[in-house]
C-alpha atoms as an extended CHARMM CRD file, in Angstrom:
* protein
*
       242  EXT
         1         1  UNK       CA              0.5720000000      -27.4500000000       23.1760000000  PROA      1               0.0000000000
         2         2  UNK       CA              3.9810000000      -29.1580000000       23.0490000000  PROA      2               0.0000000000
         3         3  UNK       CA              6.4580000000      -27.7000000000       20.5800000000  PROA      3               0.0000000000
         4         4  UNK       CA              7.4630000000      -30.1750000000       17.8360000000  PROA      4               0.0000000000
         5         5  UNK       CA             10.9830000000      -31.6010000000       18.1040000000  PROA      5               0.0000000000
         6         6  UNK       CA             13.8930000000      -29.8500000000       16.4390000000  PROA      6               0.0000000000
         7         7  UNK       CA             14.2100000000      -32.4900000000       13.7210000000  PROA      7               0.0000000000
         8         8  UNK       CA             10.6040000000      -31.9700000000       12.6460000000  PROA      8               0.0000000000
         9         9  UNK       CA             11.0030000000      -28.2090000000       12.7280000000  PROA      9               0.0000000000
        10        10  UNK       CA             14.1460000000      -28.3400000000       10.5980000000  PROA      10              0.0000000000
        11        11  UNK       CA             12.4080000000      -30.6370000000        8.1280000000  PROA      11              0.0000000000
        12        12  UNK       CA              9.5200000000      -28.1650000000        7.9190000000  PROA      12              0.0000000000
        13        13  UNK       CA             11.9110000000      -25.2730000000        7.2880000000  PROA      13              0.0000000000
        14        14  UNK       CA             13.7690000000      -27.1810000000        4.5790000000  PROA      14              0.0000000000
        15        15  UNK       CA             10.5300000000      -28.2700000000        2.9200000000  PROA      15              0.0000000000
        16        16  UNK       CA              8.9920000000      -24.8090000000        3.1210000000  PROA      16              0.0000000000
        17        17  UNK       CA             12.0280000000      -22.9850000000        1.7520000000  PROA      17              0.0000000000
        18        18  UNK       CA             12.4600000000      -25.6340000000       -0.9270000000  PROA      18              0.0000000000
        19        19  UNK       CA              8.8940000000      -25.5390000000       -2.2050000000  PROA      19              0.0000000000
        20        20  UNK       CA              8.8920000000      -21.7450000000       -2.0780000000  PROA      20              0.0000000000
        21        21  UNK       CA             11.9440000000      -21.6480000000       -4.3530000000  PROA      21              0.0000000000
        22        22  UNK       CA             10.3540000000      -24.3020000000       -6.5830000000  PROA      22              0.0000000000
        23        23  UNK       CA              7.2950000000      -22.0820000000       -6.9650000000  PROA      23              0.0000000000
        24        24  UNK       CA              9.3570000000      -18.9580000000       -7.6760000000  PROA      24              0.0000000000
        25        25  UNK       CA             11.6680000000      -20.5700000000      -10.2160000000  PROA      25              0.0000000000
        26        26  UNK       CA              9.1710000000      -22.9740000000      -11.7850000000  PROA      26              0.0000000000
        27        27  UNK       CA              6.5310000000      -20.3110000000      -12.3580000000  PROA      27              0.0000000000
        28        28  UNK       CA              9.1790000000      -18.0460000000      -13.8660000000  PROA      28              0.0000000000
        29        29  UNK       CA             10.1840000000      -20.7400000000      -16.3510000000  PROA      29              0.0000000000
        30        30  UNK       CA              6.5590000000      -21.4890000000      -17.2090000000  PROA      30              0.0000000000
        31        31  UNK       CA              5.7130000000      -17.8000000000      -17.5890000000  PROA      31              0.0000000000
        32        32  UNK       CA              8.4600000000      -17.1460000000      -20.1190000000  PROA      32              0.0000000000
        33        33  UNK       CA              7.4270000000      -20.2670000000      -22.0360000000  PROA      33              0.0000000000
        34        34  UNK       CA              3.8610000000      -18.9610000000      -22.2690000000  PROA      34              0.0000000000
        35        35  UNK       CA              4.4850000000      -15.3130000000      -23.1680000000  PROA      35              0.0000000000
        36        36  UNK       CA              7.1450000000      -12.8780000000      -24.3310000000  PROA      36              0.0000000000
        37        37  UNK       CA              5.4310000000      -10.0530000000      -22.4510000000  PROA      37              0.0000000000
        38        38  UNK       CA              7.7070000000       -9.4320000000      -19.4510000000  PROA      38              0.0000000000
        39        39  UNK       CA              4.9760000000       -7.6840000000      -17.4920000000  PROA      39              0.0000000000
        40        40  UNK       CA              2.6120000000      -10.6220000000      -17.8990000000  PROA      40              0.0000000000
        41        41  UNK       CA              5.4240000000      -13.0560000000      -17.0710000000  PROA      41              0.0000000000
        42        42  UNK       CA              6.1400000000      -11.1710000000      -13.8570000000  PROA      42              0.0000000000
        43        43  UNK       CA              2.4440000000      -11.2340000000      -12.9710000000  PROA      43              0.0000000000
        44        44  UNK       CA              2.3000000000      -15.0160000000      -13.4500000000  PROA      44              0.0000000000
        45        45  UNK       CA              5.4460000000      -15.3960000000      -11.3550000000  PROA      45              0.0000000000
        46        46  UNK       CA              4.0620000000      -13.1950000000       -8.5870000000  PROA      46              0.0000000000
        47        47  UNK       CA              0.6470000000      -14.8730000000       -8.4150000000  PROA      47              0.0000000000
        48        48  UNK       CA              2.1830000000      -18.3430000000       -8.2080000000  PROA      48              0.0000000000
        49        49  UNK       CA              4.6570000000      -17.2610000000       -5.5270000000  PROA      49              0.0000000000
        50        50  UNK       CA              1.9880000000      -15.5660000000       -3.4160000000  PROA      50              0.0000000000
        51        51  UNK       CA             -0.3390000000      -18.5670000000       -3.6110000000  PROA      51              0.0000000000
        52        52  UNK       CA              2.3920000000      -21.0700000000       -2.7390000000  PROA      52              0.0000000000
        53        53  UNK       CA              3.6910000000      -18.9370000000        0.1190000000  PROA      53              0.0000000000
        54        54  UNK       CA              0.2400000000      -18.6650000000        1.6780000000  PROA      54              0.0000000000
        55        55  UNK       CA             -0.2770000000      -22.4260000000        1.5560000000  PROA      55              0.0000000000
        56        56  UNK       CA              3.1900000000      -23.1490000000        2.9530000000  PROA      56              0.0000000000
        57        57  UNK       CA              2.7560000000      -20.7420000000        5.8730000000  PROA      57              0.0000000000
        58        58  UNK       CA             -0.6490000000      -22.2130000000        6.7040000000  PROA      58              0.0000000000
        59        59  UNK       CA              0.4780000000      -25.8360000000        6.5270000000  PROA      59              0.0000000000
        60        60  UNK       CA              3.9570000000      -25.6360000000        8.0790000000  PROA      60              0.0000000000
        61        61  UNK       CA              3.5510000000      -22.6680000000       10.4110000000  PROA      61              0.0000000000
        62        62  UNK       CA              2.2680000000      -24.7620000000       13.3260000000  PROA      62              0.0000000000
        63        63  UNK       CA              5.3880000000      -26.9450000000       13.1050000000  PROA      63              0.0000000000
        64        64  UNK       CA              8.3050000000      -24.5350000000       12.6760000000  PROA      64              0.0000000000
        65        65  UNK       CA              6.8290000000      -21.0430000000       12.7010000000  PROA      65              0.0000000000
        66        66  UNK       CA              7.1930000000      -20.8970000000        8.8960000000  PROA      66              0.0000000000
        67        67  UNK       CA             10.3100000000      -18.7520000000        8.7460000000  PROA      67              0.0000000000
        68        68  UNK       CA             11.6320000000      -20.1490000000        5.4200000000  PROA      68              0.0000000000
        69        69  UNK       CA             13.9300000000      -17.1330000000        5.4900000000  PROA      69              0.0000000000
        70        70  UNK       CA             17.3070000000      -16.5610000000        7.2080000000  PROA      70              0.0000000000
        71        71  UNK       CA             16.5170000000      -12.8660000000        7.6530000000  PROA      71              0.0000000000
        72        72  UNK       CA             13.3930000000      -13.7580000000        9.6240000000  PROA      72              0.0000000000
        73        73  UNK       CA             15.2460000000      -16.4000000000       11.6410000000  PROA      73              0.0000000000
        74        74  UNK       CA             18.1340000000      -14.0840000000       12.5150000000  PROA      74              0.0000000000
        75        75  UNK       CA             15.6750000000      -11.3890000000       13.5840000000  PROA      75              0.0000000000
        76        76  UNK       CA             14.0020000000      -13.9240000000       15.8880000000  PROA      76              0.0000000000
        77        77  UNK       CA             17.4130000000      -14.8780000000       17.2930000000  PROA      77              0.0000000000
        78        78  UNK       CA             18.2760000000      -11.2420000000       18.0550000000  PROA      78              0.0000000000
        79        79  UNK       CA             14.9320000000      -10.9430000000       19.8470000000  PROA      79              0.0000000000
        80        80  UNK       CA             15.7990000000      -14.1400000000       21.7990000000  PROA      80              0.0000000000
        81        81  UNK       CA             12.7370000000      -15.8830000000       20.4290000000  PROA      81              0.0000000000
        82        82  UNK       CA             14.9850000000      -18.7350000000       19.2500000000  PROA      82              0.0000000000
        83        83  UNK       CA             18.3850000000      -19.7640000000       20.5790000000  PROA      83              0.0000000000
        84        84  UNK       CA             21.5140000000      -19.0940000000       18.4700000000  PROA      84              0.0000000000
        85        85  UNK       CA             22.1890000000      -22.8220000000       17.8510000000  PROA      85              0.0000000000
        86        86  UNK       CA             18.5920000000      -23.3520000000       16.7670000000  PROA      86              0.0000000000
        87        87  UNK       CA             18.7310000000      -20.2860000000       14.5260000000  PROA      87              0.0000000000
        88        88  UNK       CA             21.9060000000      -21.5900000000       12.9030000000  PROA      88              0.0000000000
        89        89  UNK       CA             20.2730000000      -24.9600000000       12.2710000000  PROA      89              0.0000000000
        90        90  UNK       CA             17.2160000000      -23.2290000000       10.7830000000  PROA      90              0.0000000000
        91        91  UNK       CA             19.3870000000      -21.2320000000        8.3570000000  PROA      91              0.0000000000
        92        92  UNK       CA             21.2560000000      -24.3430000000        7.2190000000  PROA      92              0.0000000000
        93        93  UNK       CA             17.9530000000      -26.1720000000        6.6740000000  PROA      93              0.0000000000
        94        94  UNK       CA             16.5860000000      -23.2310000000        4.6800000000  PROA      94              0.0000000000
        95        95  UNK       CA             19.6490000000      -23.0940000000        2.4190000000  PROA      95              0.0000000000
        96        96  UNK       CA             19.6190000000      -26.8560000000        1.8570000000  PROA      96              0.0000000000
        97        97  UNK       CA             15.9040000000      -26.7060000000        1.0960000000  PROA      97              0.0000000000
        98        98  UNK       CA             16.4110000000      -23.8330000000       -1.3500000000  PROA      98              0.0000000000
        99        99  UNK       CA             19.1380000000      -25.7810000000       -3.1650000000  PROA      99              0.0000000000
       100       100  UNK       CA             16.8580000000      -28.8010000000       -3.5230000000  PROA      100             0.0000000000
       101       101  UNK       CA             13.8820000000      -26.6560000000       -4.4960000000  PROA      101             0.0000000000
       102       102  UNK       CA             15.6530000000      -24.9740000000       -7.3940000000  PROA      102             0.0000000000
       103       103  UNK       CA             16.9040000000      -28.3520000000       -8.6120000000  PROA      103             0.0000000000
       104       104  UNK       CA             13.3330000000      -29.6650000000       -8.5860000000  PROA      104             0.0000000000
       105       105  UNK       CA             12.0830000000      -26.7140000000      -10.6140000000  PROA      105             0.0000000000
       106       106  UNK       CA             14.9110000000      -26.9160000000      -13.1380000000  PROA      106             0.0000000000
       107       107  UNK       CA             14.6170000000      -30.6640000000      -13.6610000000  PROA      107             0.0000000000
       108       108  UNK       CA             10.8210000000      -30.4830000000      -14.0940000000  PROA      108             0.0000000000
       109       109  UNK       CA             11.3910000000      -28.2390000000      -17.1100000000  PROA      109             0.0000000000
       110       110  UNK       CA             14.2040000000      -30.3110000000      -18.6090000000  PROA      110             0.0000000000
       111       111  UNK       CA             17.0650000000      -28.1180000000      -17.4180000000  PROA      111             0.0000000000
       112       112  UNK       CA             20.2350000000      -29.0100000000      -15.4830000000  PROA      112             0.0000000000
       113       113  UNK       CA             19.5270000000      -29.3540000000      -11.7730000000  PROA      113             0.0000000000
       114       114  UNK       CA             21.8930000000      -26.5020000000      -10.9490000000  PROA      114             0.0000000000
       115       115  UNK       CA             23.2130000000      -23.9020000000      -13.3460000000  PROA      115             0.0000000000
       116       116  UNK       CA             24.7100000000      -20.5830000000      -12.2750000000  PROA      116             0.0000000000
       117       117  UNK       CA             22.5990000000      -17.6080000000      -13.3020000000  PROA      117             0.0000000000
       118       118  UNK       CA             23.9530000000      -14.8900000000      -15.5750000000  PROA      118             0.0000000000
       119       119  UNK       CA             21.3960000000      -12.1590000000      -14.8190000000  PROA      119             0.0000000000
       120       120  UNK       CA             23.0720000000       -9.2320000000      -13.0590000000  PROA      120             0.0000000000
       121       121  UNK       CA             20.8440000000       -7.3630000000      -10.6360000000  PROA      121             0.0000000000
       122       122  UNK       CA             22.8030000000       -4.3300000000       -9.5460000000  PROA      122             0.0000000000
       123       123  UNK       CA             22.5250000000       -0.6550000000       -8.7470000000  PROA      123             0.0000000000
       124       124  UNK       CA             21.6510000000        1.4390000000       -5.6910000000  PROA      124             0.0000000000
       125       125  UNK       CA             17.9700000000        1.5710000000       -6.6270000000  PROA      125             0.0000000000
       126       126  UNK       CA             17.6810000000       -2.2090000000       -6.8750000000  PROA      126             0.0000000000
       127       127  UNK       CA             19.4090000000       -2.7020000000       -3.5280000000  PROA      127             0.0000000000
       128       128  UNK       CA             17.1820000000       -0.0630000000       -1.9430000000  PROA      128             0.0000000000
       129       129  UNK       CA             14.2400000000       -2.0550000000       -3.2440000000  PROA      129             0.0000000000
       130       130  UNK       CA             15.5020000000       -5.1030000000       -1.3410000000  PROA      130             0.0000000000
       131       131  UNK       CA             15.8680000000       -3.0560000000        1.8300000000  PROA      131             0.0000000000
       132       132  UNK       CA             12.2700000000       -1.8560000000        1.5130000000  PROA      132             0.0000000000
       133       133  UNK       CA             10.8580000000       -5.2960000000        0.6430000000  PROA      133             0.0000000000
       134       134  UNK       CA             12.6180000000       -7.0550000000        3.5270000000  PROA      134             0.0000000000
       135       135  UNK       CA             11.9050000000       -4.3060000000        6.0410000000  PROA      135             0.0000000000
       136       136  UNK       CA              8.2100000000       -4.4970000000        5.2460000000  PROA      136             0.0000000000
       137       137  UNK       CA              8.2120000000       -8.2750000000        5.4890000000  PROA      137             0.0000000000
       138       138  UNK       CA              9.8620000000       -8.3080000000        8.9240000000  PROA      138             0.0000000000
       139       139  UNK       CA              7.5570000000       -5.5270000000       10.1150000000  PROA      139             0.0000000000
       140       140  UNK       CA              4.4290000000       -7.4000000000        8.9900000000  PROA      140             0.0000000000
       141       141  UNK       CA              5.6010000000      -10.5630000000       10.7450000000  PROA      141             0.0000000000
       142       142  UNK       CA              6.5420000000       -8.6220000000       13.8760000000  PROA      142             0.0000000000
       143       143  UNK       CA              3.2200000000       -6.7920000000       13.9480000000  PROA      143             0.0000000000
       144       144  UNK       CA              1.2600000000      -10.0360000000       13.6150000000  PROA      144             0.0000000000
       145       145  UNK       CA              3.2920000000      -11.6730000000       16.3590000000  PROA      145             0.0000000000
       146       146  UNK       CA              3.1180000000       -8.7770000000       18.8130000000  PROA      146             0.0000000000
       147       147  UNK       CA             -0.6230000000       -8.2740000000       18.3270000000  PROA      147             0.0000000000
       148       148  UNK       CA             -1.3810000000      -12.0070000000       18.6200000000  PROA      148             0.0000000000
       149       149  UNK       CA             -2.8470000000      -12.1770000000       15.1230000000  PROA      149             0.0000000000
       150       150  UNK       CA             -0.5300000000      -14.8070000000       13.7080000000  PROA      150             0.0000000000
       151       151  UNK       CA             -3.5270000000      -16.5660000000       12.1300000000  PROA      151             0.0000000000
       152       152  UNK       CA             -3.4790000000      -13.7890000000        9.5220000000  PROA      152             0.0000000000
       153       153  UNK       CA              0.0790000000      -14.6470000000        8.4850000000  PROA      153             0.0000000000
       154       154  UNK       CA             -0.9270000000      -16.9140000000        5.5660000000  PROA      154             0.0000000000
       155       155  UNK       CA             -2.7810000000      -13.9400000000        4.0880000000  PROA      155             0.0000000000
       156       156  UNK       CA             -0.8780000000      -10.7860000000        4.9990000000  PROA      156             0.0000000000
       157       157  UNK       CA              2.6770000000      -12.0360000000        4.4870000000  PROA      157             0.0000000000
       158       158  UNK       CA              1.9940000000      -13.1980000000        0.8990000000  PROA      158             0.0000000000
       159       159  UNK       CA              0.0330000000      -10.0100000000        0.2140000000  PROA      159             0.0000000000
       160       160  UNK       CA              3.0730000000       -7.9140000000        1.1650000000  PROA      160             0.0000000000
       161       161  UNK       CA              5.3960000000      -10.0130000000       -1.0010000000  PROA      161             0.0000000000
       162       162  UNK       CA              2.9860000000       -9.8640000000       -3.9320000000  PROA      162             0.0000000000
       163       163  UNK       CA              2.6360000000       -6.1090000000       -3.6700000000  PROA      163             0.0000000000
       164       164  UNK       CA              6.3940000000       -5.6370000000       -3.3340000000  PROA      164             0.0000000000
       165       165  UNK       CA              6.9190000000       -7.6580000000       -6.5300000000  PROA      165             0.0000000000
       166       166  UNK       CA              5.5620000000       -4.6330000000       -8.3650000000  PROA      166             0.0000000000
       167       167  UNK       CA              6.3850000000       -1.5530000000       -6.2780000000  PROA      167             0.0000000000
       168       168  UNK       CA             10.0450000000       -2.3740000000       -5.5710000000  PROA      168             0.0000000000
       169       169  UNK       CA             12.7840000000       -2.1760000000       -8.1700000000  PROA      169             0.0000000000
       170       170  UNK       CA             14.2110000000       -5.5490000000       -7.1110000000  PROA      170             0.0000000000
       171       171  UNK       CA             10.9300000000       -7.5070000000       -7.5030000000  PROA      171             0.0000000000
       172       172  UNK       CA             11.0920000000       -8.4010000000       -3.8170000000  PROA      172             0.0000000000
       173       173  UNK       CA             13.4290000000      -11.3320000000       -3.1940000000  PROA      173             0.0000000000
       174       174  UNK       CA             13.3950000000      -10.3640000000        0.5350000000  PROA      174             0.0000000000
       175       175  UNK       CA             14.9530000000      -13.7090000000        1.5120000000  PROA      175             0.0000000000
       176       176  UNK       CA             18.6300000000      -14.7920000000        1.5240000000  PROA      176             0.0000000000
       177       177  UNK       CA             17.6880000000      -18.4660000000        1.0530000000  PROA      177             0.0000000000
       178       178  UNK       CA             15.5290000000      -17.6690000000       -1.9720000000  PROA      178             0.0000000000
       179       179  UNK       CA             18.3480000000      -15.4750000000       -3.3090000000  PROA      179             0.0000000000
       180       180  UNK       CA             20.7560000000      -18.3930000000       -2.9230000000  PROA      180             0.0000000000
       181       181  UNK       CA             18.3690000000      -20.7150000000       -4.7310000000  PROA      181             0.0000000000
       182       182  UNK       CA             17.7780000000      -18.2590000000       -7.5520000000  PROA      182             0.0000000000
       183       183  UNK       CA             21.5400000000      -18.0550000000       -8.0940000000  PROA      183             0.0000000000
       184       184  UNK       CA             21.4070000000      -21.7080000000       -9.1890000000  PROA      184             0.0000000000
       185       185  UNK       CA             19.0810000000      -21.2570000000      -12.1710000000  PROA      185             0.0000000000
       186       186  UNK       CA             19.8640000000      -19.4140000000      -15.3820000000  PROA      186             0.0000000000
       187       187  UNK       CA             16.2340000000      -18.6160000000      -16.0710000000  PROA      187             0.0000000000
       188       188  UNK       CA             13.7580000000      -15.7490000000      -15.6840000000  PROA      188             0.0000000000
       189       189  UNK       CA             14.1630000000      -15.5200000000      -11.9070000000  PROA      189             0.0000000000
       190       190  UNK       CA             17.9340000000      -16.0800000000      -11.7590000000  PROA      190             0.0000000000
       191       191  UNK       CA             20.4570000000      -13.7850000000      -10.1200000000  PROA      191             0.0000000000
       192       192  UNK       CA             24.1620000000      -13.8010000000      -10.9850000000  PROA      192             0.0000000000
       193       193  UNK       CA             26.5670000000      -14.8860000000       -8.2100000000  PROA      193             0.0000000000
       194       194  UNK       CA             28.2060000000      -11.4460000000       -8.2300000000  PROA      194             0.0000000000
       195       195  UNK       CA             24.8730000000       -9.8670000000       -7.2550000000  PROA      195             0.0000000000
       196       196  UNK       CA             24.0800000000      -12.2510000000       -4.3930000000  PROA      196             0.0000000000
       197       197  UNK       CA             26.1920000000      -10.7790000000       -1.5870000000  PROA      197             0.0000000000
       198       198  UNK       CA             24.9660000000       -7.1880000000       -2.1580000000  PROA      198             0.0000000000
       199       199  UNK       CA             21.3860000000       -8.5020000000       -2.2220000000  PROA      199             0.0000000000
       200       200  UNK       CA             21.8410000000      -10.4320000000        1.0130000000  PROA      200             0.0000000000
       201       201  UNK       CA             23.4770000000       -7.4230000000        2.6750000000  PROA      201             0.0000000000
       202       202  UNK       CA             20.5210000000       -5.2560000000        1.6280000000  PROA      202             0.0000000000
       203       203  UNK       CA             18.1030000000       -7.8600000000        2.9780000000  PROA      203             0.0000000000
       204       204  UNK       CA             19.8430000000       -7.9480000000        6.3540000000  PROA      204             0.0000000000
       205       205  UNK       CA             19.7890000000       -4.1540000000        6.5340000000  PROA      205             0.0000000000
       206       206  UNK       CA             16.0960000000       -4.2700000000        5.7020000000  PROA      206             0.0000000000
       207       207  UNK       CA             15.4770000000       -6.9040000000        8.3740000000  PROA      207             0.0000000000
       208       208  UNK       CA             17.1570000000       -4.7050000000       10.9920000000  PROA      208             0.0000000000
       209       209  UNK       CA             15.0890000000       -1.7310000000        9.8540000000  PROA      209             0.0000000000
       210       210  UNK       CA             11.8730000000       -3.7650000000        9.9480000000  PROA      210             0.0000000000
       211       211  UNK       CA             12.7050000000       -5.0140000000       13.4360000000  PROA      211             0.0000000000
       212       212  UNK       CA             13.2700000000       -1.4340000000       14.5670000000  PROA      212             0.0000000000
       213       213  UNK       CA              9.9430000000       -0.2970000000       13.1120000000  PROA      213             0.0000000000
       214       214  UNK       CA              8.2510000000       -3.1610000000       14.9460000000  PROA      214             0.0000000000
       215       215  UNK       CA              9.7270000000       -2.0270000000       18.2660000000  PROA      215             0.0000000000
       216       216  UNK       CA              8.4730000000        1.5160000000       17.6850000000  PROA      216             0.0000000000
       217       217  UNK       CA              4.8940000000        0.6950000000       16.6970000000  PROA      217             0.0000000000
       218       218  UNK       CA              4.4210000000       -2.6800000000       18.3830000000  PROA      218             0.0000000000
       219       219  UNK       CA              6.6280000000       -2.7320000000       21.4950000000  PROA      219             0.0000000000
       220       220  UNK       CA              6.8180000000       -5.7910000000       23.6960000000  PROA      220             0.0000000000
       221       221  UNK       CA              4.0200000000       -6.0360000000       26.2930000000  PROA      221             0.0000000000
       222       222  UNK       CA              4.8190000000       -3.8020000000       29.2350000000  PROA      222             0.0000000000
       223       223  UNK       CA              7.2020000000       -1.6320000000       27.2180000000  PROA      223             0.0000000000
       224       224  UNK       CA              5.6080000000        1.7070000000       26.4380000000  PROA      224             0.0000000000
       225       225  UNK       CA              7.6170000000        4.2220000000       24.3800000000  PROA      225             0.0000000000
       226       226  UNK       CA              8.1300000000        7.5290000000       26.1810000000  PROA      226             0.0000000000
       227       227  UNK       CA              6.1730000000       10.3580000000       24.5560000000  PROA      227             0.0000000000
       228       228  UNK       CA              8.0960000000       13.1570000000       22.9140000000  PROA      228             0.0000000000
       229       229  UNK       CA              8.2810000000       16.3540000000       24.9530000000  PROA      229             0.0000000000
       230       230  UNK       CA              6.7200000000       18.6410000000       22.3550000000  PROA      230             0.0000000000
       231       231  UNK       CA              5.4280000000       22.1520000000       23.0560000000  PROA      231             0.0000000000
       232       232  UNK       CA              1.6720000000       22.5730000000       23.4490000000  PROA      232             0.0000000000
       233       233  UNK       CA              0.4740000000       24.3750000000       20.2790000000  PROA      233             0.0000000000
       234       234  UNK       CA             -2.6030000000       25.7370000000       22.1120000000  PROA      234             0.0000000000
       235       235  UNK       CA             -0.9490000000       26.8420000000       25.3420000000  PROA      235             0.0000000000
       236       236  UNK       CA              2.7160000000       27.4080000000       24.5620000000  PROA      236             0.0000000000
       237       237  UNK       CA              4.9880000000       27.6780000000       27.5580000000  PROA      237             0.0000000000
       238       238  UNK       CA              6.4110000000       31.0800000000       28.2730000000  PROA      238             0.0000000000
       239       239  UNK       CA             10.1490000000       31.4140000000       28.1730000000  PROA      239             0.0000000000
       240       240  UNK       CA             11.7550000000       31.8460000000       31.6230000000  PROA      240             0.0000000000
       241       241  UNK       CA             11.7190000000       35.4550000000       32.7390000000  PROA      241             0.0000000000
       242       242  UNK       CA              9.0440000000       36.5520000000       30.2780000000  PROA      242             0.0000000000
């Protein structure tokens, strides 16, 4: 099967990242309009995000690989699965798409297209949550790729993100492009500009960690990790001279 041209792939990445941000931000605005219960609002936000992400991966995956995420793209570049120029173009497309996606969500609900968020998201625990969320995401993607089960991506990737919404302290942004988009809305899902760089740094650390976990548990074909030289608990070796 011939790989789609770069222009089509970049369009798919921009569209995917954009609609993902639209789902995240739009569902957050709708949730807070429907209820004052923050737990219920977060649940609405998570369900909408998970559903949209699954559809976007299924529909656009065959075209671009459905990265929608600079952390995923940069991991692929380090693994030499995409060339550096192509990775750079993907990241630009994702950021442009995220900017358009947040504008779409804001305008649908009668808000300014772009408005800087004022919600600070800080603290070591919150940043650790982003490391965990992104590491798990990259590991899931790596495991699916290495085991040739990419057809499960539209299910397992959203499932991880949905779960991490609730078990991480950061509510699982796990995506620098989504973080950028969420900076441009002063609503339920917004993140203040001062919190963006620490979040992105945590996401990149998490991506590196997830890539490392993938190499340990799902090495490239033909690469078998050397076993640890542990003592036999049943027949321990005698010390020299004993």
